C-alpha positions as CSV (number, residue, x, y, z in Angstrom):
1,M,-37.9,-22.4,-5.0
2,L,-34.7,-23.3,-7.0
3,V,-35.2,-20.3,-9.3
4,G,-35.4,-18.0,-6.3
5,L,-32.2,-19.4,-4.8
6,L,-30.4,-19.1,-8.1
7,T,-31.6,-15.5,-8.5
8,A,-30.5,-14.6,-5.0
9,F,-27.1,-16.2,-5.6
10,L,-26.6,-14.3,-8.9
11,I,-27.6,-11.0,-7.2
12,I,-25.2,-11.5,-4.3
13,S,-22.4,-12.5,-6.7
14,F,-22.9,-9.5,-8.9
15,N,-23.0,-7.1,-5.9
16,S,-19.8,-8.5,-4.4
17,N,-18.0,-8.2,-7.8
18,A,-19.2,-4.6,-8.2
19,L,-17.5,-3.7,-4.9
20,A,-14.1,-5.1,-5.9
21,M,-11.5,-2.5,-6.8
22,S,-7.9,-2.9,-8.0
23,P,-5.0,-0.7,-7.1
24,S,-4.9,0.7,-10.7
25,E,-8.5,1.7,-10.5
26,Y,-7.9,3.4,-7.1
27,C,-4.9,5.3,-8.5
28,G,-7.0,6.3,-11.6
29,I,-9.6,7.8,-9.3
30,H,-6.9,9.5,-7.3
31,A,-5.4,11.0,-10.5
32,E,-8.8,12.2,-11.8
33,S,-9.6,13.9,-8.5
34,K,-6.4,15.9,-8.7
35,A,-5.7,15.1,-5.1
36,P,-2.2,16.1,-3.9
37,G,0.5,13.5,-3.9
38,T,1.2,10.5,-6.2
39,C,-0.4,7.1,-6.3
40,T,1.5,3.9,-7.3
41,E,0.7,0.2,-7.2
42,K,2.5,-2.2,-4.9
43,G,1.1,-5.7,-5.1
44,D,-2.5,-5.6,-4.0
45,C,-2.1,-2.0,-2.6
46,A,-2.4,1.5,-3.8
47,V,0.3,3.6,-2.2
48,I,-0.3,7.3,-1.8
49,T,2.9,9.3,-1.4
50,T,2.1,12.8,0.0
51,N,3.8,16.0,-0.9
52,L,5.6,15.7,2.5
53,G,7.0,12.3,1.6
54,T,4.8,10.2,3.9
55,E,3.1,7.0,2.6
56,E,-0.5,5.9,3.0
57,C,-1.3,2.3,1.9
58,K,-4.7,1.1,0.8
59,Q,-5.1,-2.6,0.4
60,C,-7.5,-3.4,-2.4
61,G,-9.9,-6.3,-3.1
62,D,-13.4,-7.3,-2.5
63,G,-15.1,-4.4,-0.8
64,G,-12.9,-1.7,-2.3
65,C,-9.6,-0.3,-1.0
66,E,-9.1,0.0,2.8
67,L,-6.4,1.8,4.8
68,S,-3.8,-0.8,5.9
69,D,-0.3,-1.1,7.3
70,C,2.2,-0.8,4.4
71,S,4.0,-3.9,5.6
72,E,0.9,-5.9,4.6
73,C,1.3,-5.0,1.0
74,E,2.8,-7.6,-1.4
75,E,5.9,-6.7,-3.3
């Protein structure tokens, strides 16, 4: 029983760590994809600046990077 619980805990911990992404990792993927615009890091966010000058912020952490309001990004 204890071994089963420990195994389940380790699997859940490994899976949640595998989904975590940093802004630098996100910007690396953006650069490799040759998508238009530039990607910079701002705190815990990846900021995509489009060719038109607009910004799209993605807050990164457990679960990957998700679209968020740029005001929520740390300086």
